[in-house]
MIMARLUM-956020 format. One record per residue (C-alpha): x, y, z; residue in three letters; residue number from 1. Coordinates in nm, 4 decimals, padded with zeros to 6 digits. Layout:
NODE       c1       c2       c3 resn resi
NODE        X        Y        Z  Ala  NUM
...
//
This chain:
NODE       c1       c2       c3 resn resi
NODE  04.4721  18.1859  14.9889  Met    1
NODE  04.8016  18.3264  14.8608  Ala    2
NODE  04.6273  18.5662  14.6212  Thr    3
NODE  04.3945  18.6990  14.8875  Ala    4
NODE  04.6807  18.7431  15.1341  Phe    5
NODE  04.8864  18.9418  14.8768  Cys    6
NODE  04.5845  19.1596  14.8037  Leu    7
NODE  04.5346  19.2409  15.1701  Leu    8
NODE  04.9052  19.3254  15.2162  Cys    9
NODE  04.9220  19.5504  14.9077  Leu   10
NODE  04.5995  19.7286  14.9911  Ser   11
NODE  04.7238  19.8021  15.3432  Ser   12
NODE  05.0355  19.9714  15.1956  Val   13
NODE  04.8837  20.1633  14.9049  Gly   14
NODE  04.5219  20.2219  14.9999  His   15
NODE  04.5798  20.6012  15.0138  Ala   16
NODE  04.7117  20.6169  14.6532  Gln   17
NODE  04.4960  20.3587  14.4731  Val   18
NODE  04.1217  20.3941  14.5122  Ser   19
NODE  04.0162  20.1509  14.2379  Ser   20
NODE  04.0532  19.8334  14.4496  Val   21
NODE  03.7016  19.7015  14.5127  Pro   22
NODE  03.5888  19.6258  14.8659  Ala   23
NODE  03.5384  19.2587  14.9496  Val   24
NODE  03.2243  19.1573  15.1357  Glu   25
NODE  03.3486  18.8956  15.3784  Thr   26
NODE  03.0098  18.7446  15.4584  Ala   27
NODE  02.9195  18.6857  15.0912  Asp   28
NODE  03.2507  18.5785  14.9445  Thr   29
NODE  03.4336  18.3918  15.2202  Ile   30
NODE  03.2679  18.0799  15.3615  Lys   31
NODE  03.3738  17.8134  15.6102  Met   32
NODE  03.3295  17.4535  15.4907  Gly   33
NODE  03.2313  17.1600  15.7034  Glu   34
NODE  03.5919  17.0417  15.7092  Asp   35
NODE  03.7080  17.3755  15.8509  Gly   36
NODE  03.8604  17.5031  15.5188  Ile   37
NODE  03.7856  17.8565  15.3971  Leu   38
NODE  03.6448  17.8874  15.0447  Thr   39
NODE  03.6281  18.1981  14.8200  Phe   40
NODE  03.3915  18.3005  14.5470  Asp   41
NODE  03.5528  18.2707  14.1969  Asp   42
NODE  03.4430  18.6157  14.0789  Asp   43
NODE  03.5884  18.7739  14.3890  Thr   44
NODE  03.9187  18.5987  14.3318  Leu   45
NODE  03.9396  18.7310  13.9716  Trp   46
NODE  03.8566  19.0856  14.0799  Glu   47
NODE  04.1161  19.0657  14.3555  Ala   48
NODE  04.3758  18.9359  14.1094  Ala   49
NODE  04.3024  19.2192  13.8631  Asp   50
NODE  04.3256  19.4775  14.1415  Ser   51
NODE  04.6558  19.3344  14.2621  Ala   52
NODE  04.7929  19.3435  13.9067  Thr   53
NODE  04.6831  19.7074  13.8661  Leu   54
NODE  04.8437  19.8028  14.1945  Leu   55
NODE  05.1664  19.6211  14.1055  Thr   56
NODE  05.1838  19.7928  13.7648  Asp   57
NODE  05.1260  20.1324  13.9264  Thr   58
NODE  05.4042  20.0768  14.1784  Leu   59
NODE  05.6330  19.9548  13.8978  Ser   60
NODE  05.5712  20.2714  13.6943  Leu   61
NODE  05.6404  20.4926  13.9962  Leu   62
NODE  05.9613  20.3031  14.0744  Thr   63
NODE  06.0848  20.3126  13.7140  Ser   64
NODE  06.0064  20.6836  13.6927  Gly   65
NODE  06.2186  20.7489  13.9977  Met   66
NODE  06.5083  20.5500  13.8519  His   67
NODE  06.4778  20.7187  13.5104  Asn   68
NODE  06.4795  21.0657  13.6597  Lys   69
NODE  06.7536  21.2795  13.5081  Lys   70
NODE  07.0562  21.2914  13.7303  Gln   71
NODE  07.2355  21.6137  13.8096  Lys   72
NODE  07.5502  21.6695  13.6023  Arg   73
NODE  07.8787  21.6265  13.7857  Asp   74
NODE  08.0737  21.9355  13.6781  Trp   75
NODE  08.3947  21.8026  13.8365  Ser   76
NODE  08.4035  21.5252  13.5734  Gln   77
NODE  08.2896  21.7445  13.2816  Trp   78
NODE  08.5356  21.8096  12.9960  Lys   79
NODE  08.4832  22.0772  12.7276  Pro   80
NODE  08.4817  22.0048  12.3555  Asp   81
NODE  08.7686  22.1919  12.1771  Pro   82
NODE  08.5739  22.2392  11.8514  Lys   83
NODE  08.2708  22.3790  12.0289  Arg   84
NODE  08.4895  22.6160  12.2313  Ala   85
NODE  08.6576  22.7282  11.9060  Leu   86
NODE  08.3334  22.8092  11.7253  Trp   87
NODE  08.1814  22.9816  12.0269  Leu   88
NODE  08.4850  23.2112  12.0507  Ser   89
NODE  08.4683  23.2889  11.6795  Ile   90
NODE  08.1004  23.3805  11.6890  Val   91
NODE  08.0941  23.5585  12.0277  Ile   92
NODE  08.4237  23.6851  12.1765  Pro   93
NODE  08.4646  23.5461  12.5276  Gly   94
NODE  08.2015  23.2745  12.4844  Ala   95
NODE  08.4727  23.0097  12.4610  Gly   96
NODE  08.6105  23.1106  12.8004  Gln   97
NODE  08.2596  23.0919  12.9465  Ile   98
NODE  08.2098  22.7472  12.7917  Tyr   99
NODE  08.5420  22.6301  12.9390  Asn  100
NODE  08.4298  22.7651  13.2793  Arg  101
NODE  08.7349  22.9945  13.2965  Lys  102
NODE  08.5483  23.3019  13.4102  Tyr  103
NODE  08.8585  23.4740  13.5474  Trp  104
NODE  08.9805  23.5254  13.1878  Lys  105
NODE  08.6757  23.7323  13.0913  Leu  106
NODE  08.8068  24.0616  13.2407  Pro  107
NODE  09.1302  24.0146  13.0438  Ile  108
NODE  08.9522  23.9433  12.7155  Val  109
NODE  08.6892  24.2153  12.7428  Tyr  110
NODE  08.9379  24.4575  12.8946  Gly  111
NODE  09.1567  24.4128  12.5872  Gly  112
NODE  08.8619  24.4750  12.3564  Phe  113
NODE  08.7467  24.7839  12.5439  Val  114
NODE  09.0993  24.9266  12.5573  Gly  115
NODE  09.1563  24.8754  12.1854  Cys  116
NODE  08.8195  25.0242  12.0902  Val  117
NODE  08.8828  25.3267  12.3118  Tyr  118
NODE  09.2324  25.3815  12.1673  Ala  119
NODE  09.1025  25.3450  11.8119  Met  120
NODE  08.8177  25.5911  11.8736  Thr  121
NODE  09.0357  25.8516  12.0438  Trp  122
NODE  09.3124  25.8351  11.7824  Asn  123
NODE  09.0559  25.8567  11.5043  Asn  124
NODE  08.9032  26.1709  11.6579  Gln  125
NODE  09.2442  26.3342  11.6966  Met  126
NODE  09.3335  26.2386  11.3395  Tyr  127
NODE  09.0236  26.4125  11.2029  His  128
NODE  09.0844  26.7229  11.4151  Asp  129
NODE  09.4457  26.7615  11.3015  Tyr  130
NODE  09.3498  26.6815  10.9412  Ser  131
NODE  09.0980  26.9650  10.9466  Gln  132
NODE  09.3520  27.1974  11.1070  Ala  133
NODE  09.6067  27.1088  10.8395  Tyr  134
NODE  09.3515  27.1722  10.5632  Ile  135
NODE  09.2578  27.5088  10.7149  Asp  136
NODE  09.6158  27.6268  10.7505  Ile  137
NODE  09.7113  27.5529  10.3904  Ile  138
NODE  09.4039  27.7075  10.2291  Asp  139
NODE  09.3619  28.0801  10.1555  Ser  140
NODE  09.0263  28.1206  10.3338  Asp  141
NODE  09.0737  28.3379  10.6463  Pro  142
NODE  08.7413  28.2226  10.7958  Thr  143
NODE  08.8580  27.8624  10.8383  Thr  144
NODE  09.0749  27.8675  11.1493  Gln  145
NODE  08.9993  27.5448  11.3319  Ser  146
NODE  09.3701  27.5151  11.4103  Tyr  147
NODE  09.3358  27.7832  11.6793  Asn  148
NODE  09.2058  27.5214  11.9230  Gln  149
NODE  09.5517  27.3611  11.9255  Phe  150
NODE  09.7412  27.6829  11.9983  Leu  151
NODE  09.8627  27.7782  12.3433  His  152
NODE  09.7115  28.0748  12.5216  Leu  153
NODE  09.8313  28.3935  12.3524  Gly  154
NODE  09.9912  28.2126  12.0558  Ala  155
NODE  09.9031  28.3245  11.7043  Lys  156
NODE  09.9809  28.1967  11.3576  Ile  157
NODE  10.1226  28.4456  11.1089  Asp  158
NODE  10.3490  28.4391  10.8066  Asp  159
NODE  10.6589  28.3969  11.0219  Ser  160
NODE  10.5530  28.0689  11.1842  Asn  161
NODE  10.2899  27.9407  10.9433  Lys  162
NODE  10.5235  27.6902  10.7770  Asp  163
NODE  10.6322  27.5475  11.1146  Arg  164
NODE  10.2727  27.4959  11.2294  Tyr  165
NODE  10.1792  27.3467  10.8950  Arg  166
NODE  10.4521  27.0844  10.9295  Asp  167
NODE  10.3517  27.0262  11.2910  Leu  168
NODE  09.9863  26.9624  11.2032  Phe  169
NODE  10.0866  26.7295  10.9223  Lys  170
NODE  10.3088  26.5235  11.1555  Lys  171
NODE  10.0365  26.5069  11.4196  Arg  172
NODE  09.7819  26.4017  11.1575  Lys  173
NODE  10.0058  26.1186  11.0370  Asp  174
NODE  10.0918  26.0218  11.3945  Tyr  175
NODE  09.7312  25.9714  11.5069  Tyr  176
NODE  09.6369  25.7976  11.1826  Arg  177
NODE  09.9172  25.5463  11.2342  Arg  178
NODE  09.8132  25.4706  11.5923  Tyr  179
NODE  09.4480  25.4479  11.4905  Arg  180
NODE  09.5367  25.1782  11.2389  Asp  181
NODE  09.7653  25.0092  11.4925  Leu  182
NODE  09.4815  24.9984  11.7471  Ser  183
NODE  09.2636  24.8204  11.4939  Phe  184
NODE  09.5264  24.5528  11.4303  Phe  185
NODE  09.5787  24.5079  11.8045  Val  186
NODE  09.2034  24.4575  11.8366  Leu  187
NODE  09.2226  24.1791  11.5780  Leu  188
NODE  09.5145  24.0305  11.7709  Gly  189
NODE  09.3186  24.0241  12.0961  Val  190
NODE  09.0299  23.8553  11.9144  Tyr  191
NODE  09.2619  23.5914  11.7640  Ala  192
NODE  09.4277  23.5270  12.1016  Leu  193
NODE  09.0898  23.4759  12.2692  Ser  194
NODE  08.9973  23.2161  12.0053  Val  195
NODE  09.3312  23.0340  12.0336  Val  196
NODE  09.3176  23.0429  12.4141  Asp  197
NODE  08.9682  22.8897  12.4209  Ala  198
NODE  09.0695  22.6091  12.1841  Tyr  199
NODE  09.3971  22.5241  12.3625  Ile  200
NODE  09.2361  22.5468  12.7054  Asp  201
NODE  08.9647  22.3012  12.6018  Ala  202
NODE  09.2207  22.0682  12.4399  Ser  203
NODE  09.4361  22.0585  12.7537  Leu  204
NODE  09.1427  22.0036  12.9892  Ser  205
NODE  09.2283  21.6312  13.0138  Asp  206
NODE  09.6054  21.6781  13.0200  Phe  207
NODE  09.7792  21.4605  13.2776  Asp  208
NODE  09.9145  21.6807  13.5582  Ile  209
NODE  09.9554  21.4228  13.8342  Asn  210
NODE  10.2510  21.4122  14.0697  Lys  211
NODE  10.4344  21.1482  13.8655  Asp  212
NODE  10.4915  21.4007  13.5844  Leu  213
NODE  10.7805  21.6261  13.6887  Ser  214
NODE  11.1095  21.7804  13.5789  Val  215
NODE  11.4013  21.7802  13.8192  His  216
NODE  11.7101  21.9990  13.7693  Val  217
NODE  12.0110  21.9566  13.9982  Ala  218
NODE  12.3855  22.0322  13.9883  Pro  219
NODE  12.6088  21.7419  13.8864  Ala  220
NODE  12.9717  21.6575  13.8173  Val  221
NODE  13.0249  21.5520  13.4540  Ile  222
NODE  13.3181  21.3223  13.3778  Asn  223
NODE  13.4372  21.3167  13.0147  Ser  224
NODE  13.7091  21.0478  13.0677  Asn  225
NODE  13.9338  21.2223  12.8154  Asn  226
NODE  14.2186  21.2661  13.0580  Asp  227
NODE  14.3604  21.0490  13.3321  Arg  228
NODE  14.3735  21.3492  13.5580  Asn  229
NODE  14.0317  21.3591  13.7279  Pro  230
NODE  14.0596  21.7356  13.7772  Leu  231
NODE  14.0914  21.7930  13.4034  Arg  232
NODE  13.8352  21.5371  13.2890  Ser  233
NODE  13.5609  21.6504  13.5256  Ser  234
NODE  13.3369  21.9537  13.5016  Ala  235
NODE  13.0493  22.0956  13.7024  Val  236
NODE  12.7132  22.1324  13.5245  Gly  237
NODE  12.3377  22.0876  13.5550  Leu  238
NODE  12.1578  21.7550  13.5276  Gln  239
NODE  11.7985  21.7538  13.4057  Cys  240
NODE  11.5756  21.4503  13.4569  Ser  241
NODE  11.2207  21.4027  13.3287  Leu  242
NODE  10.9872  21.1719  13.5203  Arg  243
NODE  10.6522  21.0404  13.4028  Trp  244
//
C-alpha cells in the first residue's frame, strides 16, 4: 500500500519529465478480496518500486546539480596575490594594476610610458640632425650644408661666424644626446615604479584601516619638574597618541 501510494504521488509531480514509468492496469493488478482488503500483483509491485527508485534518483541528480552549480565570485571579498601582481607587471606593464582592479592608475602608468617614449624619440631625432649639421660644418665639402635648416631667415655662415656656429651645433648635439639618454632612464624608472606599485598595492589589500586605527595630535603642556616655579618647569608642545 505504501509503495503504491508513493508511486502515485511521485508520478503526479514528475509525469511531465519522466516518461519511463509504466502505466498500471487497475483491473488486472488491483483486486478486492472477500474480506474487503485490496491486493496487488507481485510483478506490478516490483515494476512500481523500480520506477519509483528511478524517479527518486533522477530528482536527486537534478537537486545535486543545482547545489553543485558554480557560484558567482564575490569581488568585494576578493584579495589579490602580491606575487602574481608582481610577475604580471614585469611581463606586461600595467597588468598588475589591472589585476589589482586599480584601473584609475592605468592612465598614469601608460601616460608615463608614452611621454618618455615621445621625449626619447624627439631628442634622438634632434641629436641626429645637429650631429649631421656639425659634421657638415667642419668638413671641407661645400655641397654638404644641412646646417642651413637651423639658420634664421637671411642668416648665412661664412668664415667670420663659422667657429661660433660650429661650437653651437656641438653644444646642441651634446644637449639632445644627454636628454635622449635621460628619457630612457626615466622610462626604466616608470617601469620599475609600476612594478613596485602593483606589488605593494596587492600586499596592502588586507591592511587594517578600520576606525580604531588612528593618530591623534593635540597641543599639550609639558611639565619637566626641574624647577619649583611652574612657569619655568612647564612648556607648551604637541602630544601625539597612536590608537589601535
